[in-house]
Biopython code that builds the backbone (N, CA, C, O; Angstrom):
import numpy as np
from Bio.PDB.StructureBuilder import StructureBuilder

atoms = [
    (1, "MET", "N", (-15.421, -5.493, 14.900)),
    (1, "MET", "CA", (-16.154, -5.722, 16.126)),
    (1, "MET", "C", (-17.628, -5.954, 15.792)),
    (1, "MET", "O", (-18.184, -5.325, 14.892)),
    (2, "LEU", "N", (-18.238, -6.861, 16.532)),
    (2, "LEU", "CA", (-19.668, -7.130, 16.391)),
    (2, "LEU", "C", (-20.371, -6.538, 17.606)),
    (2, "LEU", "O", (-20.001, -6.803, 18.749)),
    (3, "TYR", "N", (-21.398, -5.729, 17.332)),
    (3, "TYR", "CA", (-22.049, -4.941, 18.378)),
    (3, "TYR", "C", (-23.557, -5.145, 18.318)),
    (3, "TYR", "O", (-24.141, -5.137, 17.234)),
    (4, "ASN", "N", (-24.191, -5.327, 19.475)),
    (4, "ASN", "CA", (-25.644, -5.424, 19.569)),
    (4, "ASN", "C", (-26.183, -4.015, 19.820)),
    (4, "ASN", "O", (-26.107, -3.511, 20.941)),
    (5, "LYS", "N", (-26.729, -3.382, 18.779)),
    (5, "LYS", "CA", (-27.245, -2.014, 18.890)),
    (5, "LYS", "C", (-28.449, -1.941, 19.824)),
    (5, "LYS", "O", (-28.628, -0.957, 20.542)),
    (6, "THR", "N", (-29.261, -2.970, 19.810)),
    (6, "THR", "CA", (-30.463, -2.978, 20.636)),
    (6, "THR", "C", (-30.114, -2.944, 22.127)),
    (6, "THR", "O", (-30.717, -2.200, 22.900)),
    (7, "LYS", "N", (-29.139, -3.756, 22.516)),
    (7, "LYS", "CA", (-28.767, -3.859, 23.934)),
    (7, "LYS", "C", (-27.539, -3.035, 24.289)),
    (7, "LYS", "O", (-27.077, -3.041, 25.430)),
    (8, "LYS", "N", (-27.012, -2.316, 23.278)),
    (8, "LYS", "CA", (-25.826, -1.479, 23.476)),
    (8, "LYS", "C", (-24.696, -2.257, 24.155)),
    (8, "LYS", "O", (-24.187, -1.879, 25.210)),
    (9, "LYS", "N", (-24.329, -3.366, 23.493)),
    (9, "LYS", "CA", (-23.348, -4.272, 24.078)),
    (9, "LYS", "C", (-22.416, -4.829, 22.996)),
    (9, "LYS", "O", (-22.873, -5.286, 21.949)),
    (10, "LYS", "N", (-21.112, -4.785, 23.259)),
    (10, "LYS", "CA", (-20.143, -5.413, 22.360)),
    (10, "LYS", "C", (-20.262, -6.923, 22.530)),
    (10, "LYS", "O", (-20.280, -7.432, 23.650)),
    (11, "LEU", "N", (-20.343, -7.631, 21.410)),
    (11, "LEU", "CA", (-20.489, -9.078, 21.457)),
    (11, "LEU", "C", (-19.156, -9.801, 21.318)),
    (11, "LEU", "O", (-18.857, -10.717, 22.083)),
    (12, "ILE", "N", (-18.359, -9.386, 20.340)),
    (12, "ILE", "CA", (-17.056, -10.015, 20.111)),
    (12, "ILE", "C", (-16.170, -9.007, 19.387)),
    (12, "ILE", "O", (-16.630, -8.274, 18.512)),
    (13, "GLU", "N", (-14.913, -8.981, 19.759)),
    (13, "GLU", "CA", (-13.981, -7.991, 19.211)),
    (13, "GLU", "C", (-13.608, -8.287, 17.755)),
    (13, "GLU", "O", (-13.638, -7.396, 16.907)),
    (14, "LYS", "N", (-13.259, -9.535, 17.478)),
    (14, "LYS", "CA", (-12.755, -9.883, 16.143)),
    (14, "LYS", "C", (-13.859, -10.426, 15.253)),
    (14, "LYS", "O", (-14.666, -11.256, 15.671)),
    (15, "THR", "N", (-13.878, -9.940, 14.018)),
    (15, "THR", "CA", (-14.789, -10.468, 12.999)),
    (15, "THR", "C", (-14.011, -10.683, 11.706)),
    (15, "THR", "O", (-13.002, -10.028, 11.445)),
    (16, "ARG", "N", (-14.501, -11.601, 10.922)),
    (16, "ARG", "CA", (-13.999, -11.803, 9.560)),
    (16, "ARG", "C", (-15.213, -11.948, 8.663)),
    (16, "ARG", "O", (-16.255, -12.453, 9.081)),
    (17, "VAL", "N", (-15.066, -11.501, 7.430)),
    (17, "VAL", "CA", (-16.160, -11.592, 6.466)),
    (17, "VAL", "C", (-15.779, -12.607, 5.399)),
    (17, "VAL", "O", (-14.700, -12.539, 4.811)),
    (18, "ALA", "N", (-16.681, -13.545, 5.163)),
    (18, "ALA", "CA", (-16.488, -14.511, 4.077)),
    (18, "ALA", "C", (-16.915, -13.800, 2.797)),
    (18, "ALA", "O", (-18.059, -13.917, 2.359)),
    (19, "ASP", "N", (-15.969, -13.055, 2.198)),
    (19, "ASP", "CA", (-16.301, -12.141, 1.107)),
    (19, "ASP", "C", (-15.871, -12.633, -0.273)),
    (19, "ASP", "O", (-15.772, -11.853, -1.220)),
    (20, "SER", "N", (-15.623, -13.914, -0.370)),
    (20, "SER", "CA", (-15.335, -14.488, -1.688)),
    (20, "SER", "C", (-16.013, -15.852, -1.767)),
    (20, "SER", "O", (-16.403, -16.427, -0.751)),
    (21, "PHE", "N", (-16.144, -16.350, -2.970)),
    (21, "PHE", "CA", (-16.771, -17.655, -3.159)),
    (21, "PHE", "C", (-16.038, -18.727, -2.352)),
    (21, "PHE", "O", (-16.672, -19.535, -1.673)),
    (22, "LEU", "N", (-14.714, -18.736, -2.423)),
    (22, "LEU", "CA", (-13.949, -19.759, -1.711)),
    (22, "LEU", "C", (-14.065, -19.633, -0.195)),
    (22, "LEU", "O", (-14.144, -20.644, 0.503)),
    (23, "LYS", "N", (-14.076, -18.414, 0.321)),
    (23, "LYS", "CA", (-14.236, -18.221, 1.770)),
    (23, "LYS", "C", (-15.619, -18.676, 2.230)),
    (23, "LYS", "O", (-15.752, -19.267, 3.302)),
    (24, "ARG", "N", (-16.650, -18.405, 1.425)),
    (24, "ARG", "CA", (-18.002, -18.850, 1.784)),
    (24, "ARG", "C", (-18.098, -20.364, 1.686)),
    (24, "ARG", "O", (-18.751, -21.001, 2.513)),
    (25, "LEU", "N", (-17.461, -20.937, 0.696)),
    (25, "LEU", "CA", (-17.487, -22.385, 0.522)),
    (25, "LEU", "C", (-16.797, -23.091, 1.683)),
    (25, "LEU", "O", (-17.302, -24.093, 2.188)),
    (26, "LYS", "N", (-15.658, -22.580, 2.105)),
    (26, "LYS", "CA", (-14.892, -23.205, 3.185)),
    (26, "LYS", "C", (-15.503, -22.944, 4.551)),
    (26, "LYS", "O", (-15.549, -23.847, 5.387)),
    (27, "GLY", "N", (-15.977, -21.720, 4.797)),
    (27, "GLY", "CA", (-16.528, -21.400, 6.110)),
    (27, "GLY", "C", (-15.533, -21.759, 7.203)),
    (27, "GLY", "O", (-14.375, -21.343, 7.157)),
    (28, "LEU", "N", (-15.981, -22.530, 8.183)),
    (28, "LEU", "CA", (-15.106, -22.947, 9.284)),
    (28, "LEU", "C", (-14.591, -24.377, 9.116)),
    (28, "LEU", "O", (-13.988, -24.931, 10.036)),
    (29, "MET", "N", (-14.825, -24.974, 7.947)),
    (29, "MET", "CA", (-14.346, -26.339, 7.724)),
    (29, "MET", "C", (-12.828, -26.402, 7.833)),
    (29, "MET", "O", (-12.121, -25.503, 7.377)),
    (30, "PHE", "N", (-12.347, -27.459, 8.432)),
    (30, "PHE", "CA", (-10.918, -27.766, 8.574)),
    (30, "PHE", "C", (-10.143, -26.697, 9.350)),
    (30, "PHE", "O", (-8.918, -26.630, 9.241)),
    (31, "SER", "N", (-10.829, -25.870, 10.122)),
    (31, "SER", "CA", (-10.129, -24.834, 10.875)),
    (31, "SER", "C", (-10.068, -25.185, 12.354)),
    (31, "SER", "O", (-10.784, -26.067, 12.830)),
    (32, "LYS", "N", (-9.207, -24.483, 13.065)),
    (32, "LYS", "CA", (-9.138, -24.614, 14.520)),
    (32, "LYS", "C", (-10.243, -23.757, 15.111)),
    (32, "LYS", "O", (-10.850, -22.945, 14.413)),
    (33, "LYS", "N", (-10.501, -23.942, 16.401)),
    (33, "LYS", "CA", (-11.543, -23.164, 17.067)),
    (33, "LYS", "C", (-11.254, -21.673, 16.891)),
    (33, "LYS", "O", (-10.178, -21.202, 17.260)),
    (34, "PRO", "N", (-12.216, -20.924, 16.325)),
    (34, "PRO", "CA", (-11.969, -19.511, 16.026)),
    (34, "PRO", "C", (-12.123, -18.611, 17.253)),
    (34, "PRO", "O", (-12.899, -18.902, 18.163)),
    (35, "ASP", "N", (-11.375, -17.529, 17.254)),
    (35, "ASP", "CA", (-11.538, -16.490, 18.278)),
    (35, "ASP", "C", (-12.208, -15.270, 17.651)),
    (35, "ASP", "O", (-12.045, -14.150, 18.135)),
    (36, "TYR", "N", (-12.949, -15.487, 16.589)),
    (36, "TYR", "CA", (-13.613, -14.430, 15.842)),
    (36, "TYR", "C", (-14.999, -14.909, 15.397)),
    (36, "TYR", "O", (-15.306, -16.100, 15.454)),
    (37, "ALA", "N", (-15.813, -13.973, 14.961)),
    (37, "ALA", "CA", (-17.101, -14.280, 14.354)),
    (37, "ALA", "C", (-16.917, -14.252, 12.839)),
    (37, "ALA", "O", (-16.290, -13.336, 12.307)),
    (38, "LEU", "N", (-17.457, -15.243, 12.146)),
    (38, "LEU", "CA", (-17.360, -15.302, 10.692)),
    (38, "LEU", "C", (-18.710, -14.885, 10.106)),
    (38, "LEU", "O", (-19.731, -15.528, 10.352)),
    (39, "ILE", "N", (-18.699, -13.806, 9.332)),
    (39, "ILE", "CA", (-19.915, -13.191, 8.798)),
    (39, "ILE", "C", (-20.080, -13.556, 7.322)),
    (39, "ILE", "O", (-19.154, -13.410, 6.524)),
    (40, "PHE", "N", (-21.274, -14.031, 6.979)),
    (40, "PHE", "CA", (-21.615, -14.379, 5.605)),
    (40, "PHE", "C", (-22.728, -13.455, 5.130)),
    (40, "PHE", "O", (-23.683, -13.207, 5.867)),
    (41, "GLU", "N", (-22.614, -12.939, 3.899)),
    (41, "GLU", "CA", (-23.689, -12.158, 3.290)),
    (41, "GLU", "C", (-24.217, -12.941, 2.097)),
    (41, "GLU", "O", (-23.460, -13.344, 1.213)),
    (42, "LEU", "N", (-25.527, -13.150, 2.088)),
    (42, "LEU", "CA", (-26.155, -13.855, 0.981)),
    (42, "LEU", "C", (-26.540, -12.870, -0.116)),
    (42, "LEU", "O", (-26.691, -11.675, 0.135)),
    (43, "GLU", "N", (-26.695, -13.377, -1.321)),
    (43, "GLU", "CA", (-27.057, -12.533, -2.457)),
    (43, "GLU", "C", (-28.416, -11.862, -2.244)),
    (43, "GLU", "O", (-28.606, -10.699, -2.599)),
    (44, "LYS", "N", (-29.353, -12.605, -1.663)),
    (44, "LYS", "CA", (-30.681, -12.071, -1.354)),
    (44, "LYS", "C", (-31.218, -12.789, -0.122)),
    (44, "LYS", "O", (-30.707, -13.843, 0.259)),
    (45, "GLU", "N", (-32.238, -12.227, 0.495)),
    (45, "GLU", "CA", (-32.841, -12.891, 1.649)),
    (45, "GLU", "C", (-33.413, -14.238, 1.218)),
    (45, "GLU", "O", (-34.134, -14.341, 0.225)),
    (46, "SER", "N", (-33.069, -15.270, 1.996)),
    (46, "SER", "CA", (-33.465, -16.613, 1.614)),
    (46, "SER", "C", (-33.362, -17.544, 2.813)),
    (46, "SER", "O", (-32.507, -17.354, 3.677)),
    (47, "ARG", "N", (-34.219, -18.536, 2.867)),
    (47, "ARG", "CA", (-34.056, -19.601, 3.860)),
    (47, "ARG", "C", (-33.046, -20.622, 3.349)),
    (47, "ARG", "O", (-32.109, -20.991, 4.057)),
    (48, "ILE", "N", (-33.243, -21.070, 2.119)),
    (48, "ILE", "CA", (-32.395, -22.123, 1.560)),
    (48, "ILE", "C", (-30.951, -21.653, 1.427)),
    (48, "ILE", "O", (-30.028, -22.415, 1.714)),
    (49, "GLY", "N", (-30.743, -20.416, 1.000)),
    (49, "GLY", "CA", (-29.388, -19.887, 0.856)),
    (49, "GLY", "C", (-28.635, -19.836, 2.171)),
    (49, "GLY", "O", (-27.405, -19.863, 2.185)),
    (50, "GLY", "N", (-29.365, -19.762, 3.277)),
    (50, "GLY", "CA", (-28.747, -19.712, 4.596)),
    (50, "GLY", "C", (-28.520, -21.075, 5.222)),
    (50, "GLY", "O", (-28.046, -21.170, 6.354)),
    (51, "SER", "N", (-28.856, -22.138, 4.489)),
    (51, "SER", "CA", (-28.651, -23.494, 5.014)),
    (51, "SER", "C", (-27.169, -23.780, 5.176)),
    (51, "SER", "O", (-26.361, -23.427, 4.318)),
    (52, "ILE", "N", (-26.818, -24.421, 6.280)),
    (52, "ILE", "CA", (-25.422, -24.779, 6.515)),
    (52, "ILE", "C", (-25.323, -26.243, 6.950)),
    (52, "ILE", "O", (-26.311, -26.848, 7.367)),
    (53, "HIS", "N", (-24.135, -26.788, 6.847)),
    (53, "HIS", "CA", (-23.848, -28.135, 7.345)),
    (53, "HIS", "C", (-22.604, -28.039, 8.219)),
    (53, "HIS", "O", (-21.891, -27.036, 8.209)),
    (54, "MET", "N", (-22.363, -29.095, 8.967)),
    (54, "MET", "CA", (-21.216, -29.118, 9.883)),
    (54, "MET", "C", (-20.217, -30.214, 9.509)),
    (54, "MET", "O", (-19.444, -30.664, 10.355)),
    (55, "LEU", "N", (-20.232, -30.638, 8.262)),
    (55, "LEU", "CA", (-19.253, -31.622, 7.818)),
    (55, "LEU", "C", (-17.872, -30.981, 7.826)),
    (55, "LEU", "O", (-17.700, -29.874, 7.316)),
    (56, "PHE", "N", (-16.907, -31.652, 8.387)),
    (56, "PHE", "CA", (-15.511, -31.200, 8.467)),
    (56, "PHE", "C", (-15.331, -29.965, 9.354)),
    (56, "PHE", "O", (-14.314, -29.276, 9.265)),
    (57, "VAL", "N", (-16.314, -29.689, 10.204)),
    (57, "VAL", "CA", (-16.156, -28.687, 11.266)),
    (57, "VAL", "C", (-16.078, -29.509, 12.542)),
    (57, "VAL", "O", (-16.996, -30.276, 12.835)),
    (58, "PHE", "N", (-15.005, -29.366, 13.305)),
    (58, "PHE", "CA", (-14.702, -30.297, 14.391)),
    (58, "PHE", "C", (-15.011, -29.741, 15.779)),
    (58, "PHE", "O", (-14.482, -30.235, 16.775)),
    (59, "PHE", "N", (-15.852, -28.729, 15.850)),
    (59, "PHE", "CA", (-16.247, -28.126, 17.123)),
    (59, "PHE", "C", (-17.665, -27.579, 16.955)),
    (59, "PHE", "O", (-18.107, -27.322, 15.835)),
    (60, "SER", "N", (-18.366, -27.405, 18.061)),
    (60, "SER", "CA", (-19.735, -26.881, 18.010)),
    (60, "SER", "C", (-19.719, -25.373, 17.798)),
    (60, "SER", "O", (-18.810, -24.675, 18.247)),
    (61, "ILE", "N", (-20.747, -24.883, 17.101)),
    (61, "ILE", "CA", (-20.853, -23.444, 16.840)),
    (61, "ILE", "C", (-22.261, -22.952, 17.170)),
    (61, "ILE", "O", (-23.210, -23.733, 17.244)),
    (62, "ASP", "N", (-22.370, -21.646, 17.365)),
    (62, "ASP", "CA", (-23.644, -20.954, 17.429)),
    (62, "ASP", "C", (-23.768, -20.165, 16.128)),
    (62, "ASP", "O", (-22.780, -19.640, 15.614)),
    (63, "VAL", "N", (-24.986, -20.088, 15.602)),
    (63, "VAL", "CA", (-25.227, -19.362, 14.352)),
    (63, "VAL", "C", (-26.380, -18.381, 14.564)),
    (63, "VAL", "O", (-27.438, -18.747, 15.074)),
    (64, "ILE", "N", (-26.156, -17.143, 14.166)),
    (64, "ILE", "CA", (-27.159, -16.093, 14.261)),
    (64, "ILE", "C", (-27.537, -15.683, 12.839)),
    (64, "ILE", "O", (-26.664, -15.372, 12.029)),
    (65, "TYR", "N", (-28.824, -15.682, 12.538)),
    (65, "TYR", "CA", (-29.316, -15.291, 11.214)),
    (65, "TYR", "C", (-29.962, -13.907, 11.309)),
    (65, "TYR", "O", (-30.701, -13.622, 12.252)),
    (66, "LEU", "N", (-29.676, -13.049, 10.320)),
    (66, "LEU", "CA", (-30.207, -11.683, 10.308)),
    (66, "LEU", "C", (-30.881, -11.386, 8.976)),
    (66, "LEU", "O", (-30.501, -11.927, 7.938)),
    (67, "ASN", "N", (-31.884, -10.520, 9.022)),
    (67, "ASN", "CA", (-32.536, -10.098, 7.786)),
    (67, "ASN", "C", (-31.751, -8.940, 7.166)),
    (67, "ASN", "O", (-30.669, -8.600, 7.645)),
    (68, "SER", "N", (-32.285, -8.340, 6.116)),
    (68, "SER", "CA", (-31.564, -7.277, 5.411)),
    (68, "SER", "C", (-31.397, -6.017, 6.262)),
    (68, "SER", "O", (-30.561, -5.171, 5.944)),
    (69, "GLU", "N", (-32.175, -5.879, 7.334)),
    (69, "GLU", "CA", (-32.038, -4.749, 8.257)),
    (69, "GLU", "C", (-31.078, -5.063, 9.401)),
    (69, "GLU", "O", (-30.931, -4.272, 10.333)),
    (70, "LYS", "N", (-30.431, -6.218, 9.324)),
    (70, "LYS", "CA", (-29.492, -6.718, 10.335)),
    (70, "LYS", "C", (-30.167, -6.957, 11.683)),
    (70, "LYS", "O", (-29.573, -6.759, 12.742)),
    (71, "LYS", "N", (-31.431, -7.391, 11.609)),
    (71, "LYS", "CA", (-32.164, -7.791, 12.814)),
    (71, "LYS", "C", (-32.191, -9.313, 12.878)),
    (71, "LYS", "O", (-32.383, -9.985, 11.864)),
    (72, "VAL", "N", (-31.998, -9.846, 14.071)),
    (72, "VAL", "CA", (-31.925, -11.289, 14.287)),
    (72, "VAL", "C", (-33.282, -11.928, 14.010)),
    (72, "VAL", "O", (-34.295, -11.548, 14.597)),
    (73, "VAL", "N", (-33.284, -12.914, 13.097)),
    (73, "VAL", "CA", (-34.516, -13.623, 12.750)),
    (73, "VAL", "C", (-34.480, -15.085, 13.191)),
    (73, "VAL", "O", (-35.523, -15.739, 13.229)),
    (74, "ASP", "N", (-33.300, -15.607, 13.524)),
    (74, "ASP", "CA", (-33.195, -16.988, 14.007)),
    (74, "ASP", "C", (-31.860, -17.143, 14.731)),
    (74, "ASP", "O", (-30.873, -16.482, 14.409)),
    (75, "ILE", "N", (-31.860, -18.026, 15.707)),
    (75, "ILE", "CA", (-30.664, -18.327, 16.491)),
    (75, "ILE", "C", (-30.579, -19.841, 16.615)),
    (75, "ILE", "O", (-31.548, -20.487, 17.013)),
    (76, "LYS", "N", (-29.445, -20.400, 16.284)),
    (76, "LYS", "CA", (-29.213, -21.834, 16.469)),
    (76, "LYS", "C", (-27.990, -21.982, 17.364)),
    (76, "LYS", "O", (-26.876, -21.636, 16.971)),
    (77, "LEU", "N", (-28.205, -22.493, 18.558)),
    (77, "LEU", "CA", (-27.114, -22.658, 19.523)),
    (77, "LEU", "C", (-26.593, -24.087, 19.508)),
    (77, "LEU", "O", (-27.338, -25.047, 19.314)),
    (78, "ASN", "N", (-25.299, -24.192, 19.717)),
    (78, "ASN", "CA", (-24.636, -25.482, 19.908)),
    (78, "ASN", "C", (-24.885, -26.466, 18.760)),
    (78, "ASN", "O", (-25.241, -27.622, 18.987)),
    (79, "LEU", "N", (-24.695, -25.997, 17.542)),
    (79, "LEU", "CA", (-24.790, -26.866, 16.372)),
    (79, "LEU", "C", (-23.560, -27.759, 16.372)),
    (79, "LEU", "O", (-22.432, -27.268, 16.332)),
    (80, "ARG", "N", (-23.771, -29.043, 16.415)),
    (80, "ARG", "CA", (-22.694, -30.014, 16.652)),
    (80, "ARG", "C", (-21.986, -30.462, 15.368)),
    (80, "ARG", "O", (-22.567, -30.446, 14.282)),
    (81, "PRO", "N", (-20.721, -30.862, 15.519)),
    (81, "PRO", "CA", (-19.968, -31.397, 14.370)),
    (81, "PRO", "C", (-20.734, -32.548, 13.721)),
    (81, "PRO", "O", (-21.350, -33.371, 14.397)),
    (82, "GLY", "N", (-20.677, -32.579, 12.405)),
    (82, "GLY", "CA", (-21.304, -33.661, 11.656)),
    (82, "GLY", "C", (-22.760, -33.433, 11.300)),
    (82, "GLY", "O", (-23.327, -34.211, 10.534)),
    (83, "ALA", "N", (-23.388, -32.384, 11.834)),
    (83, "ALA", "CA", (-24.792, -32.116, 11.493)),
    (83, "ALA", "C", (-24.910, -31.919, 9.984)),
    (83, "ALA", "O", (-24.127, -31.185, 9.382)),
    (84, "LEU", "N", (-25.884, -32.574, 9.387)),
    (84, "LEU", "CA", (-25.989, -32.554, 7.935)),
    (84, "LEU", "C", (-26.637, -31.295, 7.387)),
    (84, "LEU", "O", (-26.315, -30.870, 6.278)),
    (85, "ASN", "N", (-27.547, -30.689, 8.145)),
    (85, "ASN", "CA", (-28.215, -29.515, 7.605)),
    (85, "ASN", "C", (-28.896, -28.737, 8.714)),
    (85, "ASN", "O", (-29.502, -29.313, 9.618)),
    (86, "TYR", "N", (-28.789, -27.430, 8.631)),
    (86, "TYR", "CA", (-29.645, -26.547, 9.418)),
    (86, "TYR", "C", (-30.095, -25.435, 8.480)),
    (86, "TYR", "O", (-29.272, -24.768, 7.853)),
    (87, "THR", "N", (-31.405, -25.241, 8.389)),
    (87, "THR", "CA", (-31.993, -24.195, 7.565)),
    (87, "THR", "C", (-32.702, -23.216, 8.495)),
    (87, "THR", "O", (-33.482, -23.642, 9.346)),
    (88, "PRO", "N", (-32.451, -21.922, 8.353)),
    (88, "PRO", "CA", (-33.091, -20.963, 9.255)),
    (88, "PRO", "C", (-34.610, -20.993, 9.136)),
    (88, "PRO", "O", (-35.164, -21.365, 8.102)),
    (89, "LYS", "N", (-35.268, -20.593, 10.223)),
    (89, "LYS", "CA", (-36.732, -20.610, 10.264)),
    (89, "LYS", "C", (-37.344, -19.498, 9.419)),
    (89, "LYS", "O", (-38.476, -19.617, 8.952)),
    (90, "LYS", "N", (-36.588, -18.410, 9.225)),
    (90, "LYS", "CA", (-37.063, -17.284, 8.425)),
    (90, "LYS", "C", (-35.986, -16.909, 7.416)),
    (90, "LYS", "O", (-34.812, -17.214, 7.625)),
    (91, "PRO", "N", (-36.371, -16.250, 6.324)),
    (91, "PRO", "CA", (-35.362, -15.818, 5.350)),
    (91, "PRO", "C", (-34.331, -14.893, 5.998)),
    (91, "PRO", "O", (-34.655, -14.079, 6.863)),
    (92, "SER", "N", (-33.082, -15.043, 5.554)),
    (92, "SER", "CA", (-32.009, -14.207, 6.099)),
    (92, "SER", "C", (-31.137, -13.678, 4.971)),
    (92, "SER", "O", (-31.027, -14.285, 3.905)),
    (93, "LYS", "N", (-30.533, -12.555, 5.226)),
    (93, "LYS", "CA", (-29.583, -11.932, 4.292)),
    (93, "LYS", "C", (-28.153, -12.177, 4.769)),
    (93, "LYS", "O", (-27.221, -12.242, 3.967)),
    (94, "TYR", "N", (-27.994, -12.312, 6.091)),
    (94, "TYR", "CA", (-26.680, -12.530, 6.705)),
    (94, "TYR", "C", (-26.785, -13.675, 7.710)),
    (94, "TYR", "O", (-27.846, -13.923, 8.283)),
    (95, "PHE", "N", (-25.669, -14.362, 7.910)),
    (95, "PHE", "CA", (-25.574, -15.226, 9.083)),
    (95, "PHE", "C", (-24.159, -15.150, 9.615)),
    (95, "PHE", "O", (-23.204, -14.887, 8.883)),
    (96, "ILE", "N", (-24.054, -15.388, 10.913)),
    (96, "ILE", "CA", (-22.785, -15.231, 11.610)),
    (96, "ILE", "C", (-22.517, -16.496, 12.409)),
    (96, "ILE", "O", (-23.371, -16.956, 13.167)),
    (97, "GLU", "N", (-21.325, -17.052, 12.233)),
    (97, "GLU", "CA", (-20.925, -18.262, 12.951)),
    (97, "GLU", "C", (-19.915, -17.908, 14.036)),
    (97, "GLU", "O", (-18.980, -17.141, 13.807)),
    (98, "PHE", "N", (-20.120, -18.479, 15.218)),
    (98, "PHE", "CA", (-19.242, -18.281, 16.382)),
    (98, "PHE", "C", (-18.932, -19.628, 17.002)),
    (98, "PHE", "O", (-19.684, -20.585, 16.817)),
    (99, "LEU", "N", (-17.849, -19.714, 17.726)),
    (99, "LEU", "CA", (-17.594, -20.869, 18.573)),
    (99, "LEU", "C", (-18.732, -20.947, 19.594)),
    (99, "LEU", "O", (-19.091, -19.933, 20.193)),
    (100, "ALA", "N", (-19.300, -22.128, 19.798)),
    (100, "ALA", "CA", (-20.435, -22.280, 20.721)),
    (100, "ALA", "C", (-20.100, -21.691, 22.087)),
    (100, "ALA", "O", (-19.026, -21.930, 22.640)),
    (101, "GLY", "N", (-21.039, -20.920, 22.615)),
    (101, "GLY", "CA", (-20.891, -20.326, 23.935)),
    (101, "GLY", "C", (-20.124, -19.020, 23.981)),
    (101, "GLY", "O", (-20.009, -18.407, 25.042)),
    (102, "THR", "N", (-19.595, -18.583, 22.842)),
    (102, "THR", "CA", (-18.798, -17.351, 22.807)),
    (102, "THR", "C", (-19.646, -16.120, 23.069)),
    (102, "THR", "O", (-19.241, -15.228, 23.814)),
    (103, "VAL", "N", (-20.811, -16.069, 22.464)),
    (103, "VAL", "CA", (-21.648, -14.882, 22.523)),
    (103, "VAL", "C", (-22.922, -15.205, 23.295)),
    (103, "VAL", "O", (-23.618, -16.173, 22.986)),
    (104, "GLN", "N", (-23.214, -14.400, 24.284)),
    (104, "GLN", "CA", (-24.409, -14.591, 25.104)),
    (104, "GLN", "C", (-25.309, -13.366, 24.976)),
    (104, "GLN", "O", (-24.842, -12.279, 24.634)),
    (105, "GLY", "N", (-26.593, -13.543, 25.250)),
    (105, "GLY", "CA", (-27.499, -12.417, 25.354)),
    (105, "GLY", "C", (-28.015, -11.852, 24.052)),
    (105, "GLY", "O", (-28.416, -10.689, 24.011)),
    (106, "ILE", "N", (-28.021, -12.635, 22.982)),
    (106, "ILE", "CA", (-28.632, -12.188, 21.731)),
    (106, "ILE", "C", (-30.057, -12.731, 21.694)),
    (106, "ILE", "O", (-30.288, -13.902, 21.996)),
    (107, "SER", "N", (-31.002, -11.886, 21.326)),
    (107, "SER", "CA", (-32.415, -12.283, 21.258)),
    (107, "SER", "C", (-32.957, -11.994, 19.868)),
    (107, "SER", "O", (-32.393, -11.198, 19.118)),
    (108, "LEU", "N", (-34.069, -12.659, 19.537)),
    (108, "LEU", "CA", (-34.741, -12.368, 18.275)),
    (108, "LEU", "C", (-35.086, -10.886, 18.222)),
    (108, "LEU", "O", (-35.446, -10.289, 19.237)),
    (109, "ASN", "N", (-34.976, -10.304, 17.055)),
    (109, "ASN", "CA", (-35.248, -8.900, 16.754)),
    (109, "ASN", "C", (-34.178, -7.929, 17.233)),
    (109, "ASN", "O", (-34.311, -6.727, 17.000)),
    (110, "ASP", "N", (-33.118, -8.400, 17.895)),
    (110, "ASP", "CA", (-31.993, -7.507, 18.222)),
    (110, "ASP", "C", (-31.365, -7.060, 16.906)),
    (110, "ASP", "O", (-31.303, -7.829, 15.946)),
    (111, "GLU", "N", (-30.900, -5.815, 16.867)),
    (111, "GLU", "CA", (-30.208, -5.295, 15.687)),
    (111, "GLU", "C", (-28.711, -5.314, 15.947)),
    (111, "GLU", "O", (-28.244, -4.775, 16.950)),
    (112, "LEU", "N", (-27.955, -5.934, 15.041)),
    (112, "LEU", "CA", (-26.509, -6.052, 15.171)),
    (112, "LEU", "C", (-25.823, -5.178, 14.128)),
    (112, "LEU", "O", (-26.415, -4.837, 13.104)),
    (113, "GLU", "N", (-24.568, -4.819, 14.396)),
    (113, "GLU", "CA", (-23.763, -4.094, 13.395)),
    (113, "GLU", "C", (-22.322, -4.533, 13.510)),
    (113, "GLU", "O", (-21.872, -4.999, 14.557)),
    (114, "TRP", "N", (-21.601, -4.373, 12.398)),
    (114, "TRP", "CA", (-20.164, -4.681, 12.360)),
    (114, "TRP", "C", (-19.478, -3.681, 11.479)),
    (114, "TRP", "O", (-18.262, -3.748, 11.301)),
]
sb = StructureBuilder()
sb.init_structure("model")
sb.init_model(0)
sb.init_chain("A")
sb.init_seg("    ")
for serial, (resi, resn, name, xyz) in enumerate(atoms, 1):
    if name == "N":
        sb.init_residue(resn, " ", resi, " ")
    sb.init_atom(name, np.array(xyz, "f"), 0.0, 1.0, " ", f" {name:<3s}", serial, name[0])
structure = sb.get_structure()
């Protein structure tokens, strides 16, 4: 479960962690619309490491970027299929991908937990 500690609100029941090289490489490519949040952990806080593309992802997603304290540092809503690159505005340690419109009410500096 993904929970917003700041607002004391459950965001989404199902989560999956991209906890291997292949899972991080694949992400949501070639998949059906997910009913879960996909969580990525980067080796270290980084802007470039958090860059994503939407090649071979056939639906729009929302992406939430978090720092090492699991506080939201950037939010990208409705990232469309085929987008070549999105790089977060601030360094992040984690990012979470959702089906666009799935999660509402997340703000910068909110603290999340899973």
